[in-house]
RONU-144429 format. One record per residue (C-alpha): residue in three letters; x, z, y negated. Coordinates in steps of 0.5 Angstrom, whole numbers, plus 500, padded with zeros to 3 digits. Example, Ala and Ser with C-alpha at 12.3 -4.5 7.8 and 13.67 -1.06 7.14 Angstrom:
2
Ala525516509Ser527514502
% end
This chain:
266
Gly611614278Gly604613277Ser603620277Ala609624274Leu611619269Pro604619265Trp605626264Lys611625259Lys607621254Asp612618250Leu617616256Phe611613259Lys609609253Arg616607252Ile617604259Val611600259Gly612598252Ala619595254Val617592260Val611588257Glu616586251Glu621583256Gly615580261Gly612577255Lys619573253Arg618570260Asp611569260Ile610574265Pro604579265Val605586266Thr600591270Val600598270Lys597602277Met597609277Arg593615280Lys588620276Gly594625275Ile599630278Asp593634281Asp587637278Glu590641273His594635270Leu590629269Thr593623265Phe589617267Leu585616261Asp591618256Ala595613260Gly590608261Leu589608253Thr597607252Ala598602257Glu592598253Ala595599247Glu602597249Gly599590251Val598590259Ala594585262Ala590590267Val590597269Ala589599276Leu587606278His587610285Gly582615285Arg586621287Thr591625284Ala599625287Ala597632290Gln592629294Ala596624297Tyr591620302Ser587626304Gly579627302Thr575621299Ala577617293Asp574619286Trp571613284Ser567616278Ala574617275Ile575609276Lys568609272Leu570613266Leu577609266Lys573603265Glu568606260Thr574608256Val579602256Thr575596254Ser580590252Val583589258Pro581589266Val580595269Leu581595277Gly579600282Asn583602288Gly582607294Asp578607300Val576600300Trp576598307Ser571592307Ala568587303Glu562592303Asp566597300Ala569593295Leu562590292Arg560598292Met566600288Val564594283Arg557596283Glu558604282Thr564603277Gly563597273Cys570595274Asp573588274Gly576588281Val579592286Val586593289Val587593296Gly592598300Arg591601306Gly585597308Cys589591310Leu593594315Gly591591321Arg586587318Pro589581314Trp583577314Leu580582309Phe582578303Thr578572306Asp572577307Leu573579299Ala573572297Ala567571301Ala563577298Phe565576291Ala563569292Gly556571294Thr556570301Ser555574307Ala560570312Arg565575315Val571574319Thr570577326Pro575575331Thr576576338Leu581580341Gly585573343Glu585571335Val587578333Ala593578338Asp595571335Thr595574328Leu599580331Arg604575334Thr604571327His605577323Thr611579328Ala614572327Tyr614573319Leu618579320Val623576324Asp624571319Phe624576314Tyr629581317Gly633576321Glu633579327Glu628580333Glu629588334Arg628590327Ala622586326Cys619589333Arg620596330Asp617594324Ile611591327Arg610598332Lys606602327His601596326Ile599596333Ala594601333Trp591598326Tyr590591329Leu587594336Lys582599333Gly576599337Phe578593342Pro578595349Ala585596350Gly587602354Ser593607353Thr598604357Ile598597354Arg598600347Asn603605349Ser607599351Leu606595345Ala608601341Leu615600344Val616593344Asp623590342Ser623583343Met618577342Ala618576349Ser616583351Leu611582345Asp608576348Ala608578355Leu604584353Leu599581349Ala598576355Thr595582358Leu589583353Asp582580354Pro582574349Asp575573350Ala573580348Pro569580342Trp569583335Pro567591336Gly563591330Glu563598327Ala568601332Ala573597328Glu572599321Gly573605317Gln580608315Arg587605317Gly594608315Arg596614312Ala591620311Gly593627312Ser592633308Ser594635300Arg601636298Thr606639293Val608634289Ala616634288Leu617634280Pro624635276Asp624643274Arg620645268Trp617638268Leu610641267Glu612645261Ser611640256Arg608633255Glu614631251Leu620629254Ser626635253Glu633633252Glu634636259His630631262Gln633626258Arg640627260Thr637628268Ile634621267Ala640618264Glu645621269Ala640618275Glu640611272Leu648611272Ser648614279Val643609282Ser644602283Gly638597281Gly640592286
% end
């Protein structure tokens, strides 16, 4: 959406304008988050940023990668800088490769953006937002939890998922993917990690977490860096002949209308 839609300029303009208009009726600010474009040959972020600004959004956020890049390589912060120089009347937020408070400060310093959007950086690190608040307040205080504190946070996260899903087994299946992110850098061997990745109840989770050394200190640099998806570039799935024109053809209008009729919004 944040890459393919801006290619069709009129469609993107109509969607953003309609959402801003409806949001305004309820005093709800609307923001737009996008990528640089579909791929390096089909960049749209400057046009899309200007369109969003003209349609009255409250802020524009840019992930410094194309859709084709997925999460591979390094985010292009220079694109965020260029967007900030281009869109001047609303805040521009930067996104991509913010793994720590220091990364956020560096992004703001290098791009001039008005703020940062965190995605994968908070996976297994929910205290990152505390670090960000401290960093932007000008202090050097950072959260450096022990393994016991991390285990407590992981358990609380799972309990929230139980409340959300209404069942333990589903919550435990969901938390499995977070285990490696929470434990990154800590002394927890493959046996316990593998067992945690198969957890199916709060009782089994508690039993496994109790085997960890609660006094193990924050591992520092070993706990930092990339978390979440990475991988390689990909081919972007688009409607047939989507790239032939930046205007929406009658064929594509029909395709979109048919999709809206066949897909429930609820």
